[in-house]
All heavy atoms as an XYZ file, in Angstrom:
917
protein
N       0.846     -1.191      0.001
C      -0.017      0.011     -0.018
C       0.877      1.271      0.013
O       1.823      1.311      0.813
C      -0.886     -0.036      1.242
C      -1.812      1.177      1.399
S      -2.897      1.613      0.015
C      -4.047      0.279     -0.055
N       0.588      2.226     -0.845
C       1.377      3.425     -0.906
C       1.358      4.173      0.458
O       0.391      4.077      1.212
C       0.654      4.310     -1.939
C       0.019      3.273     -2.823
C      -0.432      2.155     -1.919
N       2.454      4.842      0.746
C       2.603      5.612      2.007
C       2.518      7.069      1.669
O       3.080      7.478      0.631
C       3.906      5.260      2.669
C       4.011      3.822      3.106
C       3.031      3.480      4.204
O       3.016      4.052      5.246
N       2.154      2.517      3.866
N       2.007      7.935      2.575
C       1.959      9.338      2.302
C       3.390      9.966      2.425
O       4.152      9.518      3.307
C       1.034      9.893      3.383
C       1.098      8.872      4.461
C       1.333      7.542      3.815
N       3.700     10.891      1.550
C       4.923     11.579      1.680
C       4.735     13.049      2.081
O       5.665     13.724      2.484
C       5.773     11.477      0.345
C       6.192     10.072      0.125
C       5.002     12.008     -0.861
N       3.494     13.499      1.918
C       3.164     14.848      2.276
C       1.680     15.008      2.574
O       0.810     14.453      1.839
C       3.541     15.863      1.166
C       3.376     17.298      1.480
C       3.888     18.161      0.391
O       3.855     17.796     -0.801
O       4.372     19.275      0.761
N       1.328     15.698      3.631
C      -0.071     15.977      3.982
C      -0.109     17.422      4.309
O       0.602     17.928      5.172
C      -0.517     15.140      5.213
C      -0.487     13.645      4.861
C      -1.945     15.543      5.589
C      -0.843     12.735      6.049
N      -0.998     18.163      3.560
C      -1.153     19.567      3.778
C      -2.544     19.934      4.074
O      -3.463     19.496      3.354
C      -0.742     20.381      2.538
C       0.727     20.399      2.263
C       1.034     21.233      1.014
C       2.494     21.260      0.700
N       2.725     22.049     -0.522
N      -2.780     20.689      5.080
C      -4.152     21.156      5.494
C      -4.322     22.492      4.836
O      -3.612     23.513      5.137
C      -4.203     21.303      7.000
C      -5.549     21.493      7.645
C      -6.497     20.273      7.354
C      -5.412     21.604      9.158
N      -5.294     22.661      3.901
C      -5.569     23.863      3.170
C      -6.867     24.419      3.669
O      -7.941     24.005      3.192
C      -5.594     23.641      1.690
C      -4.293     22.964      1.219
C      -4.078     23.367     -0.225
N      -2.824     22.825     -0.754
C      -1.630     23.419     -0.641
N      -1.505     24.544     -0.017
N      -0.552     22.849     -1.174
N      -6.786     25.228      4.741
C      -7.984     25.711      5.422
C      -8.870     26.600      4.583
O     -10.110     26.480      4.650
C      -7.637     26.381      6.774
O      -6.751     27.454      6.505
C      -7.070     25.418      7.734
N      -8.300     27.453      3.755
C      -9.156     28.383      2.920
C      -9.965     27.613      1.930
O     -11.163     27.923      1.752
C      -8.302     29.401      2.230
C      -7.961     30.543      3.075
C      -7.476     31.705      2.190
N      -6.892     32.725      3.073
C      -5.745     33.340      2.806
N      -5.149     33.119      1.672
N      -5.315     34.220      3.620
N      -9.323     26.687      1.208
C     -10.050     25.883      0.244
C     -10.773     24.667      0.831
O     -11.444     23.925      0.110
C      -9.101     25.509     -0.890
O      -8.034     24.742     -0.377
N     -10.583     24.445      2.118
C     -11.191     23.298      2.824
C     -10.844     21.976      2.179
O     -11.713     21.140      1.902
C     -12.694     23.518      2.997
C     -13.092     24.584      3.874
C     -14.570     24.512      4.229
N     -14.890     25.472      5.246
C     -15.788     26.434      5.095
N     -16.498     26.469      4.005
N     -15.981     27.270      6.102
N      -9.557     21.769      1.977
C      -9.063     20.596      1.397
C      -7.861     19.991      2.169
O      -7.050     20.759      2.689
C      -8.535     20.834     -0.060
C      -9.537     21.257     -1.088
C      -8.846     21.721     -2.427
C     -10.494     20.139     -1.425
N      -7.811     18.680      2.255
C      -6.652     18.026      2.764
C      -5.931     17.469      1.557
O      -6.436     16.581      0.860
C      -7.043     16.892      3.738
C      -5.845     16.229      4.410
C      -5.213     17.104      5.441
C      -6.349     14.948      5.095
N      -4.716     17.921      1.344
C      -3.914     17.488      0.191
C      -3.039     16.365      0.679
O      -2.312     16.518      1.651
C      -3.119     18.607     -0.378
C      -2.288     18.171     -1.555
C      -1.291     19.313     -1.995
O      -1.663     20.472     -1.889
O      -0.202     18.989     -2.445
N      -3.114     15.211      0.070
C      -2.333     14.076      0.433
C      -1.549     13.552     -0.796
O      -2.171     13.263     -1.817
C      -3.089     12.887      1.032
C      -2.218     11.762      1.563
C      -4.024     13.431      2.152
N      -0.212     13.506     -0.698
C       0.583     12.931     -1.753
C       1.187     11.643     -1.285
O       1.663     11.538     -0.137
C       1.711     13.881     -2.152
C       1.193     15.104     -2.922
C       2.293     16.015     -3.498
N       3.524     16.109     -2.733
C       4.737     15.664     -3.144
N       4.831     15.140     -4.330
N       5.769     15.767     -2.408
N       1.201     10.639     -2.144
C       1.757      9.270     -1.760
C       2.967      8.949     -2.565
O       3.206      9.554     -3.631
C       0.690      8.249     -2.070
C      -0.506      8.280     -1.043
C      -1.583      9.119     -1.286
C      -0.466      7.508      0.094
C      -2.644      9.105     -0.374
C      -1.499      7.541      1.005
C      -2.570      8.357      0.766
N       3.711      8.007     -2.036
C       5.023      7.628     -2.691
C       4.901      6.934     -4.006
O       5.880      6.754     -4.676
C       5.858      6.829     -1.695
C       5.240      5.545     -1.262
O       4.176      5.111     -1.774
O       5.840      4.877     -0.342
N       3.652      6.651     -4.398
C       3.482      6.058     -5.758
C       3.167      7.155     -6.782
O       2.847      6.878     -7.989
C       2.392      5.022     -5.814
C       0.969      5.565     -5.611
O       0.877      6.771     -5.178
O      -0.010      4.849     -5.827
N       3.230      8.425     -6.367
C       2.942      9.558     -7.280
C       1.487     10.076     -7.219
O       1.164     11.093     -7.782
N       0.632      9.332     -6.558
C      -0.763      9.765     -6.417
C      -0.894     11.006     -5.547
O      -0.141     11.140     -4.573
C      -1.631      8.671     -5.805
O      -1.616      7.515     -6.559
N      -1.819     11.843     -5.930
C      -2.066     13.064     -5.127
C      -3.571     13.262     -5.122
O      -4.240     13.180     -6.143
C      -1.424     14.261     -5.786
C      -1.675     15.568     -5.035
C      -1.016     16.730     -5.873
N      -1.449     17.982     -5.389
C      -2.566     18.667     -5.753
N      -3.337     18.080     -6.597
N      -2.843     19.821     -5.268
N      -4.111     13.487     -3.920
C      -5.532     13.664     -3.721
C      -5.811     14.932     -2.956
O      -5.160     15.203     -1.946
C      -6.162     12.445     -2.978
C      -5.899     11.099     -3.632
C      -5.076     10.196     -3.013
C      -6.474     10.796     -4.859
C      -4.833      8.963     -3.592
C      -6.236      9.542     -5.448
C      -5.424      8.671     -4.805
N      -6.774     15.710     -3.416
C      -7.318     16.847     -2.681
C      -8.665     16.416     -2.140
O      -9.658     16.309     -2.880
C      -7.503     18.026     -3.574
C      -6.167     18.642     -4.020
O      -5.239     18.603     -3.221
O      -6.069     19.117     -5.172
N      -8.734     16.173     -0.833
C      -9.865     15.645     -0.168
C     -10.655     16.724      0.529
O     -10.126     17.273      1.513
C      -9.542     14.501      0.771
C      -8.689     13.360      0.158
C      -8.173     12.438      1.211
C      -9.552     12.599     -0.873
N     -11.868     17.055      0.111
C     -12.656     18.102      0.736
C     -12.968     17.723      2.217
O     -13.206     16.562      2.537
C     -13.945     18.175     -0.067
C     -13.567     17.575     -1.404
C     -12.571     16.525     -1.072
N     -12.963     18.744      3.105
C     -13.216     18.477      4.465
C     -14.568     17.840      4.680
O     -14.731     16.945      5.506
C     -13.188     19.823      5.277
C     -11.838     20.455      5.412
C     -11.726     21.689      6.047
C     -10.635     19.875      4.880
C     -10.486     22.289      6.191
C      -9.439     20.507      5.055
C      -9.312     21.730      5.692
N     -15.570     18.278      3.962
C     -16.899     17.720      4.056
C     -16.913     16.208      3.756
O     -17.474     15.416      4.454
C     -17.951     18.436      3.184
C     -19.318     17.826      3.204
C     -20.271     18.396      2.181
O     -19.869     19.154      1.305
O     -21.461     18.033      2.299
N     -16.222     15.886      2.675
C     -16.074     14.491      2.279
C     -15.411     13.663      3.424
O     -15.902     12.587      3.737
C     -15.251     14.412      1.005
C     -14.881     13.017      0.478
C     -15.899     12.188      0.009
C     -13.610     12.615      0.406
C     -15.634     10.948     -0.488
C     -13.293     11.396     -0.152
C     -14.287     10.528     -0.568
O     -13.965      9.296     -1.089
N     -14.326     14.175      3.969
C     -13.662     13.437      5.036
C     -14.577     13.331      6.251
O     -14.577     12.276      6.927
C     -12.364     14.118      5.441
C     -11.271     14.119      4.359
C     -10.159     15.105      4.634
C     -10.726     12.713      4.274
N     -15.373     14.332      6.546
C     -16.237     14.268      7.725
C     -17.385     13.287      7.529
O     -17.663     12.543      8.436
C     -16.779     15.683      7.953
C     -17.764     15.779      9.124
C     -17.107     15.372     10.443
N     -18.059     15.559     11.572
C     -18.991     14.562     11.903
N     -19.055     13.447     11.291
N     -19.793     14.807     12.900
N     -17.960     13.255      6.299
C     -19.118     12.343      6.155
C     -18.661     10.929      5.941
O     -19.519      9.994      6.124
C     -20.087     12.830      5.002
C     -20.621     14.213      5.359
C     -19.438     12.750      3.642
N     -17.420     10.723      5.637
C     -16.850      9.378      5.479
C     -15.894      9.032      6.637
O     -14.993      8.176      6.515
C     -16.165      9.171      4.134
C     -17.155      8.996      3.032
C     -17.554     10.065      2.258
C     -17.751      7.720      2.771
C     -18.487      9.876      1.248
C     -18.688      7.585      1.768
C     -19.046      8.650      0.991
N     -16.079      9.701      7.762
C     -15.256      9.403      8.968
C     -15.327      7.926      9.282
O     -16.377      7.313      9.247
C     -15.718     10.231     10.127
O     -15.047      9.821     11.327
N     -14.168      7.357      9.670
C     -14.217      5.936     10.058
C     -14.645      5.712     11.496
O     -14.612      4.621     12.018
C     -12.720      5.542      9.916
C     -11.956      6.776     10.145
C     -12.841      7.889      9.561
N     -15.201      6.713     12.151
C     -15.610      6.568     13.544
C     -16.923      5.773     13.650
O     -17.679      5.715     12.690
C     -15.831      7.977     14.218
O     -16.996      8.552     13.626
N     -17.136      5.212     14.765
C     -18.403      4.411     15.016
C     -19.630      5.298     14.910
O     -20.724      4.888     14.490
C     -18.377      3.781     16.397
N     -19.437      6.584     15.231
C     -20.603      7.534     15.089
C     -21.093      7.618     13.638
O     -22.257      7.736     13.412
C     -20.154      8.957     15.528
C     -21.109     10.057     15.208
C     -20.551     11.457     15.374
O     -19.554     11.617     16.112
O     -21.044     12.335     14.703
N     -20.199      7.491     12.717
C     -20.554      7.563     11.298
C     -20.744      6.147     10.683
O     -21.775      5.956      9.955
C     -19.461      8.294     10.508
C     -19.777      8.354      9.027
C     -19.326      9.709     11.006
N     -19.870      5.223     10.952
C     -19.981      3.947     10.330
C     -21.056      3.072     10.972
O     -21.476      2.072     10.350
C     -18.635      3.185     10.392
O     -18.266      2.944     11.746
C     -17.520      3.928      9.705
N     -21.479      3.387     12.182
C     -22.488      2.558     12.852
C     -21.841      1.355     13.433
O     -20.586      1.167     13.354
N     -22.620      0.545     14.080
C     -22.051     -0.659     14.767
C     -22.442     -1.935     14.100
O     -22.039     -3.020     14.519
C     -22.505     -0.681     16.211
C     -21.952      0.504     16.998
N     -20.682      0.530     17.453
C     -22.528      1.653     17.337
C     -20.492      1.707     18.129
N     -21.570      2.443     18.048
N     -23.258     -1.850     13.021
C     -23.782     -3.091     12.427
C     -23.419     -3.266     10.988
O     -23.996     -4.015     10.232
C     -25.283     -3.078     12.549
O     -25.861     -1.971     11.897
N     -22.417     -2.529     10.493
C     -22.001     -2.668      9.090
C     -22.941     -1.885      8.250
O     -23.603     -0.924      8.623
N     -22.921     -2.157      6.931
C     -23.780     -1.412      5.987
C     -23.161     -0.072      5.684
O     -21.942      0.130      5.882
N     -23.990      0.862      5.196
C     -23.405      2.150      4.781
C     -23.200      3.148      5.905
O     -22.665      4.201      5.699
C     -24.337      2.743      3.743
C     -24.259      2.062      2.407
C     -24.858      2.873      1.347
O     -26.093      2.777      1.142
O     -24.170      3.616      0.666
N     -23.675      2.784      7.077
C     -23.473      3.721      8.176
C     -24.572      4.747      8.313
O     -25.551      4.728      7.594
N     -24.286      5.714      9.175
C     -25.283      6.715      9.528
C     -25.063      7.927      8.632
O     -23.937      8.489      8.557
C     -25.150      7.124     11.009
C     -25.429      5.820     11.826
C     -26.091      8.235     11.349
C     -24.905      5.920     13.282
N     -26.048      8.334      7.853
C     -25.922      9.456      6.992
C     -25.641     10.732      7.747
O     -26.357     11.128      8.623
C     -27.215      9.620      6.179
C     -27.260     10.770      5.134
C     -26.216     10.492      4.026
C     -28.660     10.825      4.503
N     -24.505     11.372      7.382
C     -24.104     12.628      7.999
C     -24.530     13.765      7.081
O     -24.187     13.762      5.888
C     -22.610     12.654      8.160
C     -22.064     11.557      9.013
C     -22.466     11.659     10.454
O     -22.201     12.641     11.155
N     -23.158     10.630     10.980
N     -25.246     14.738      7.559
C     -25.696     15.846      6.777
C     -25.355     17.176      7.422
O     -24.968     17.197      8.576
C     -27.188     15.772      6.485
O     -27.905     15.810      7.755
C     -27.590     14.497      5.732
N     -25.462     18.262      6.712
C     -25.228     19.577      7.262
C     -23.742     19.802      7.512
O     -23.415     20.644      8.328
N     -22.870     19.165      6.779
C     -21.401     19.300      6.990
C     -20.747     20.115      5.862
O     -19.491     20.134      5.787
C     -20.764     17.940      7.132
C     -21.395     17.065      8.215
C     -21.251     17.700      9.574
C     -21.944     16.815     10.657
N     -21.979     17.472     11.937
N     -21.544     20.789      5.054
C     -20.993     21.526      3.907
C     -19.937     22.546      4.323
O     -18.960     22.727      3.563
C     -22.072     22.203      3.155
C     -23.063     21.344      2.437
C     -24.252     20.939      3.329
O     -24.229     21.229      4.549
O     -25.217     20.402      2.769
N     -20.012     23.152      5.482
C     -19.095     24.181      5.874
C     -18.173     23.749      6.990
O     -17.533     24.577      7.656
C     -19.822     25.409      6.301
C     -20.572     26.021      5.117
O     -20.051     26.196      4.003
N     -21.899     26.318      5.287
N     -18.039     22.463      7.242
C     -17.229     21.967      8.341
C     -15.728     22.308      7.989
O     -15.340     22.307      6.854
C     -17.390     20.473      8.563
C     -16.756     19.650      7.436
C     -16.884     20.073      9.880
N     -15.012     22.635      9.059
C     -13.574     22.872      8.935
C     -12.806     21.836      9.733
O     -13.352     21.072     10.506
N     -11.522     21.821      9.471
C     -10.620     20.967     10.256
C      -9.746     21.915     11.023
O      -9.031     22.815     10.499
C      -9.782     20.033      9.403
C     -10.695     19.031      8.662
C      -8.682     19.367     10.204
C      -9.984     18.095      7.744
N      -9.829     21.814     12.357
C      -9.063     22.708     13.252
C      -7.705     22.187     13.660
O      -6.898     22.875     14.239
C      -9.870     23.068     14.475
O     -10.231     21.860     15.143
N      -7.523     20.889     13.382
C      -6.217     20.309     13.709
C      -6.020     18.931     13.116
O      -7.010     18.269     12.774
N      -4.796     18.538     12.974
C      -4.436     17.208     12.500
C      -3.343     16.692     13.407
O      -2.393     17.422     13.728
C      -4.060     17.272     10.998
C      -3.754     15.880     10.462
C      -2.868     18.197     10.781
C      -3.653     15.827      8.952
N      -3.535     15.430     13.873
C      -2.639     14.809     14.836
C      -2.187     13.534     14.313
O      -2.950     12.617     14.015
C      -3.384     14.688     16.123
C      -2.736     14.000     17.289
C      -3.706     13.848     18.465
O      -4.174     14.897     18.935
O      -3.974     12.728     18.841
N      -0.881     13.346     14.251
C      -0.324     12.026     13.795
C      -0.620     10.928     14.848
O      -0.599     11.234     16.050
C       1.198     12.191     13.674
C       1.488     13.532     14.195
C       0.246     14.303     14.519
N      -0.909      9.703     14.408
C      -1.161      8.599     15.260
C      -0.182      7.488     14.810
O      -0.436      6.864     13.781
C      -2.597      8.099     15.204
C      -2.807      6.877     16.105
C      -3.592      9.201     15.600
N       0.859      7.354     15.593
C       1.892      6.370     15.190
C       2.452      6.684     13.825
O       2.482      7.827     13.392
N       2.757      5.618     13.116
C       3.273      5.738     11.713
C       2.254      5.247     10.705
O       2.603      4.807      9.628
C       4.576      4.992     11.584
C       5.704      5.621     12.299
O       5.859      6.848     12.289
N       6.518      4.788     12.965
N       0.989      5.271     11.134
C      -0.028      4.623     10.291
C      -1.314      5.444     10.020
O      -2.115      5.058      9.238
C      -0.456      3.231     10.825
C      -1.159      3.380     12.125
C      -2.573      3.358     12.200
C      -0.496      3.416     13.386
C      -3.286      3.436     13.400
C      -1.200      3.548     14.578
C      -2.589      3.546     14.549
O      -3.287      3.648     15.749
N      -1.469      6.541     10.739
C      -2.762      7.262     10.623
C      -2.629      8.709     11.123
O      -1.640      9.087     11.705
C      -3.804      6.571     11.462
N      -3.736      9.479     10.885
C      -3.827     10.770     11.478
C      -5.291     10.893     12.078
O      -6.195     10.185     11.655
C      -3.679     11.925     10.447
C      -2.209     12.041      9.979
C      -4.580     11.805      9.243
N      -5.385     11.694     13.101
C      -6.723     12.063     13.659
C      -6.994     13.439     13.190
O      -6.217     14.365     13.361
C      -6.683     11.985     15.189
C      -7.961     12.407     15.816
C      -7.848     12.530     17.341
N      -7.062     11.491     17.972
C      -7.520     10.285     18.343
N      -8.767      9.981     18.074
N      -6.765      9.401     18.893
N      -8.086     13.589     12.570
C      -8.573     14.900     12.091
C      -9.555     15.499     13.144
O     -10.494     14.807     13.545
C      -9.268     14.834     10.792
C      -8.421     14.236      9.599
C      -9.214     14.118      8.306
C      -7.115     14.990      9.397
N      -9.272     16.746     13.526
C     -10.161     17.396     14.524
C     -10.983     18.412     13.749
O     -10.509     19.379     13.295
C      -9.280     18.058     15.551
C      -8.454     17.113     16.336
C      -7.656     17.736     17.401
C      -6.890     16.658     18.177
N      -6.294     17.163     19.403
N     -12.307     18.088     13.669
C     -13.192     18.891     12.905
C     -13.790     20.004     13.836
O     -13.946     19.756     15.073
C     -14.394     18.052     12.319
C     -13.885     17.113     11.233
C     -13.491     15.880     11.551
C     -13.874     17.527      9.919
C     -13.064     14.983     10.583
C     -13.402     16.659      8.895
C     -12.972     15.401      9.249
N     -14.094     21.118     13.235
C     -14.583     22.294     14.082
C     -16.045     22.095     14.585
O     -16.533     22.863     15.346
C     -14.408     23.589     13.409
C     -15.185     23.777     12.122
O     -16.018     22.896     11.794
O     -14.960     24.759     11.441
N     -16.673     20.989     14.202
C     -17.973     20.627     14.770
C     -17.871     19.761     16.013
O     -18.849     19.262     16.530
C     -18.912     20.023     13.740
C     -18.470     18.631     13.268
O     -17.360     18.208     13.656
O     -19.206     17.986     12.524
N     -16.597     19.547     16.457
C     -16.335     18.798     17.637
C     -16.064     17.286     17.429
O     -15.603     16.608     18.273
N     -16.202     16.867     16.169
C     -15.920     15.454     15.859
C     -14.360     15.270     15.750
O     -13.716     15.950     14.999
C     -16.597     15.125     14.509
C     -16.404     13.676     14.160
N     -17.019     12.639     14.760
C     -15.579     13.134     13.189
C     -16.659     11.507     14.181
N     -15.744     11.762     13.284
N     -13.901     14.245     16.480
C     -12.451     13.968     16.400
C     -12.141     12.521     16.797
O     -11.025     12.179     17.189
C     -11.654     14.901     17.299
C     -11.900     14.701     18.782
O     -12.780     13.892     19.148
O     -11.254     15.363     19.602
N     -13.071     11.629     16.587
C     -12.869     10.250     17.030
C     -12.457      9.262     15.905
O     -12.131      8.129     16.193
C     -14.098      9.665     17.717
O     -15.211      9.741     16.793
C     -14.465     10.484     18.978
N     -12.424      9.725     14.674
C     -11.991      8.815     13.597
C     -10.503      8.841     13.328
O      -9.895      9.921     13.285
N      -9.916      7.691     13.142
C      -8.539      7.591     12.771
C      -8.468      7.291     11.288
O      -8.985      6.271     10.823
C      -7.822      6.505     13.583
C      -7.722      6.714     15.064
C      -6.850      5.604     15.653
C      -7.125      8.030     15.384
N      -7.815      8.174     10.585
C      -7.677      7.992      9.096
C      -6.342      7.346      8.854
O      -5.287      8.067      8.769
C      -7.816      9.387      8.429
C      -9.189     10.019      8.556
C      -9.532     10.643      9.731
C     -10.067      9.941      7.486
C     -10.826     11.222      9.861
C     -11.348     10.508      7.605
C     -11.684     11.128      8.800
O     -12.920     11.684      8.925
N      -6.349      6.017      8.596
C      -5.146      5.366      8.246
C      -4.645      5.716      6.857
O      -5.414      6.285      6.050
C      -5.395      3.806      8.275
O      -6.263      3.414      7.187
N      -3.454      5.423      6.599
C      -2.903      5.759      5.230
C      -3.717      5.005      4.181
O      -4.015      5.544      3.159
C      -1.431      5.353      5.121
C      -0.465      5.927      6.153
C       0.639      5.274      6.657
C      -0.540      7.206      6.820
N       1.241      6.078      7.595
C       0.545      7.286      7.709
C      -1.446      8.271      6.726
C       0.733      8.393      8.521
C      -1.215      9.390      7.566
C      -0.132      9.418      8.421
N      -4.019      3.766      4.468
C      -4.872      2.960      3.517
C      -6.193      3.610      3.318
O      -6.627      3.724      2.135
C      -5.077      1.530      4.072
O      -3.769      0.915      4.212
C      -5.917      0.723      3.130
N      -6.879      4.067      4.360
C      -8.137      4.756      4.175
C      -8.041      5.984      3.375
O      -8.877      6.246      2.523
C      -8.813      5.018      5.550
C     -10.172      5.724      5.504
C     -11.189      4.902      4.712
C     -10.651      6.048      6.868
N      -7.057      6.798      3.711
C      -6.905      8.086      2.927
C      -6.700      7.778      1.463
O      -7.225      8.478      0.562
C      -5.731      8.911      3.523
C      -6.027      9.565      4.793
C      -4.742     10.222      5.362
C      -7.065     10.638      4.680
N      -5.879      6.792      1.158
C      -5.649      6.406     -0.218
C      -6.932      5.941     -0.916
O      -7.307      6.385     -2.003
C      -4.568      5.319     -0.329
C      -4.069      5.144     -1.748
C      -3.026      5.879     -2.235
C      -4.691      4.160     -2.576
C      -2.549      5.662     -3.517
C      -4.249      4.034     -3.900
C      -3.191      4.756     -4.357
O      -2.726      4.568     -5.623
N      -7.642      5.069     -0.209
C      -8.964      4.578     -0.768
C      -9.999      5.680     -0.948
O     -10.701      5.715     -1.933
C      -9.545      3.485      0.165
C      -8.677      2.213      0.113
C      -9.121      1.150      1.106
O      -9.885      1.477      2.050
O      -8.624      0.003      1.005
N     -10.059      6.633      0.058
C     -10.966      7.728     -0.088
C     -10.602      8.585     -1.302
O     -11.491      9.123     -2.012
C     -10.991      8.568      1.219
C     -11.767      7.968      2.337
C     -11.512      8.801      3.585
C     -13.205      7.831      2.089
N      -9.331      8.802     -1.541
C      -8.870      9.577     -2.677
C      -9.176      8.839     -3.993
O      -9.722      9.441     -4.913
N      -8.825      7.627     -4.044
C      -8.978      6.827     -5.289
C     -10.477      6.654     -5.669
O     -10.853      6.563     -6.764
C      -8.279      5.474     -5.182
N     -11.309      6.533     -4.592
C     -12.736      6.279     -4.832
C     -13.638      7.509     -4.710
O     -14.825      7.357     -4.546
N     -13.038      8.635     -4.742
C     -13.776      9.870     -4.518
C     -15.064      9.980     -5.321
O     -16.131     10.229     -4.812
C     -12.904     11.146     -4.678
C     -13.696     12.407     -4.501
C     -13.997     12.925     -3.240
C     -14.201     13.106     -5.619
C     -14.705     14.090     -3.104
C     -14.938     14.262     -5.472
C     -15.236     14.726     -4.219
N     -14.942      9.928     -6.638
C     -16.088     10.101     -7.496
C     -17.216      9.159     -7.157
O     -18.371      9.582     -7.086
C     -15.691      9.951     -9.003
C     -14.785     11.088     -9.459
O     -14.808     12.189     -8.840
O     -14.044     10.868    -10.452
N     -16.990      7.891     -7.033
C     -17.962      6.911     -6.764
C     -18.587      7.173     -5.342
O     -19.757      7.128     -5.178
C     -17.329      5.502     -6.790
C     -18.288      4.373     -6.510
C     -17.548      3.060     -6.509
C     -18.454      1.937     -5.955
N     -17.715      0.724     -5.739
N     -17.673      7.381     -4.387
C     -18.167      7.585     -2.988
C     -19.025      8.837     -2.887
O     -20.091      8.814     -2.288
C     -17.028      7.777     -2.024
C     -16.229      6.493     -1.835
O     -16.725      5.350     -2.091
N     -14.950      6.631     -1.421
N     -18.575      9.905     -3.558
C     -19.370     11.191     -3.449
C     -20.704     11.087     -4.143
O     -21.709     11.570     -3.650
C     -18.521     12.316     -4.030
C     -19.091     13.628     -3.668
C     -19.622     14.589     -4.501
C     -19.220     14.220     -2.362
N     -20.082     15.699     -3.773
C     -19.826     15.476     -2.495
C     -18.940     13.744     -1.064
C     -20.163     16.270     -1.382
C     -19.239     14.546      0.040
C     -19.814     15.758     -0.166
N     -20.747     10.418     -5.255
C     -22.000     10.223     -5.982
C     -22.986      9.416     -5.140
O     -24.183      9.739     -5.122
C     -21.760      9.500     -7.319
N     -22.479      8.351     -4.503
C     -23.350      7.577     -3.617
C     -23.807      8.404     -2.432
O     -25.028      8.271     -2.074
C     -22.645      6.333     -3.120
C     -23.474      5.455     -2.224
C     -24.731      4.909     -2.941
N     -25.600      4.298     -1.972
C     -26.921      4.433     -1.925
N     -27.536      5.144     -2.821
N     -27.653      3.838     -1.009
N     -22.959      9.194     -1.861
C     -23.380     10.087     -0.731
C     -24.520     11.034     -1.200
O     -25.500     11.162     -0.509
C     -22.194     10.828     -0.212
C     -22.527     11.891      0.808
C     -22.961     11.526      2.065
C     -22.523     13.278      0.484
C     -23.378     12.478      3.010
C     -22.925     14.180      1.431
C     -23.320     13.820      2.670
O     -23.688     14.755      3.584
N     -24.297     11.701     -2.306
C     -25.328     12.601     -2.825
C     -26.619     11.867     -3.096
O     -27.727     12.376     -2.807
C     -24.828     13.333     -4.069
C     -23.684     14.270     -3.883
C     -23.287     14.876     -5.218
C     -23.996     15.375     -2.879
N     -26.511     10.657     -3.562
C     -27.717      9.805     -3.813
C     -28.447      9.483     -2.478
O     -29.665      9.569     -2.432
N     -27.684      9.078     -1.451
C     -28.273      8.833     -0.161
C     -28.931     10.090      0.389
O     -30.020      9.995      1.033
C     -27.209      8.330      0.803
C     -26.724      6.970      0.493
C     -25.784      6.461      1.542
N     -26.469      6.258      2.816
C     -25.857      6.218      3.999
N     -24.594      6.492      4.128
N     -26.606      6.010      5.067
N     -28.315     11.274      0.188
C     -28.931     12.507      0.673
C     -30.261     12.738     -0.030
O     -31.281     13.066      0.602
C     -28.024     13.727      0.449
S     -26.595     13.794      1.583
N     -30.267     12.562     -1.349
C     -31.516     12.744     -2.117
C     -32.589     11.756     -1.677
O     -33.720     12.135     -1.501
C     -31.199     12.573     -3.590
N     -32.225     10.457     -1.466
C     -33.164      9.441     -0.984
C     -33.759      9.850      0.384
O     -34.944      9.531      0.632
C     -32.486      8.082     -0.859
C     -32.158      7.507     -2.225
C     -31.208      6.271     -2.111
O     -30.917      5.825     -0.924
O     -30.707      5.826     -3.133
N     -32.976     10.493      1.156
C     -33.420     10.874      2.515
C     -34.176     12.177      2.524
O     -34.602     12.712      3.568
C     -32.219     10.945      3.478
N     -34.241     12.856      1.357
C     -34.923     14.105      1.209
C     -34.134     15.273      1.726
O     -34.687     16.278      2.121
N     -32.815     15.098      1.830
C     -31.930     16.139      2.293
C     -31.457     17.007      1.094
O     -30.808     16.482      0.202
C     -30.706     15.568      3.041
C     -29.718     16.665      3.451
C     -31.178     14.780      4.275
N     -31.800     18.285      1.152
C     -31.424     19.144      0.050
C     -30.023     19.699      0.378
O     -29.711     20.084      1.496
C     -32.436     20.335      0.045
O     -31.955     21.316     -0.853
N     -29.136     19.649     -0.621
C     -27.815     20.211     -0.487
C     -27.233     20.554     -1.881
O     -27.770     20.094     -2.851
C     -26.909     19.251      0.293
C     -26.650     17.978     -0.476
C     -25.494     17.163      0.132
N     -24.347     17.901      0.557
C     -23.438     18.430     -0.342
N     -23.637     18.269     -1.623
N     -22.390     19.108      0.070
N     -26.213     21.394     -1.866
C     -25.529     21.704     -3.081
C     -24.427     20.648     -3.385
O     -23.802     20.253     -2.485
C     -24.993     23.058     -3.076
O     -24.052     23.167     -1.963
C     -26.040     24.150     -2.922
N     -24.294     20.236     -4.591
C     -23.310     19.191     -4.940
C     -21.915     19.757     -4.984
O     -21.643     20.897     -5.064
C     -23.657     18.625     -6.307
């Protein structure tokens, strides 16, 4: 699995830029990272797609904390800070952004949640 070589928090554009040693580079929106948090609050306890997170369009990241040599903890300004984003998860979120985001927007629509894409 590729390892990150650089992680930049871009607060104005609300992006986490992650570059990996295989040359991949992903700009991950804060909202995307928040709604796909690996925490139990988001993923649920019974598998499946987890608990739909809404109203996170303007969420910010107030801090980033390394966890060993395998992950980071993102501290969101809505108080959420329990998810550990492993290098593997960050890579998968980057590589699967288009598919994941389309499914999230679809789930919002199914739930009757209005939002801008």
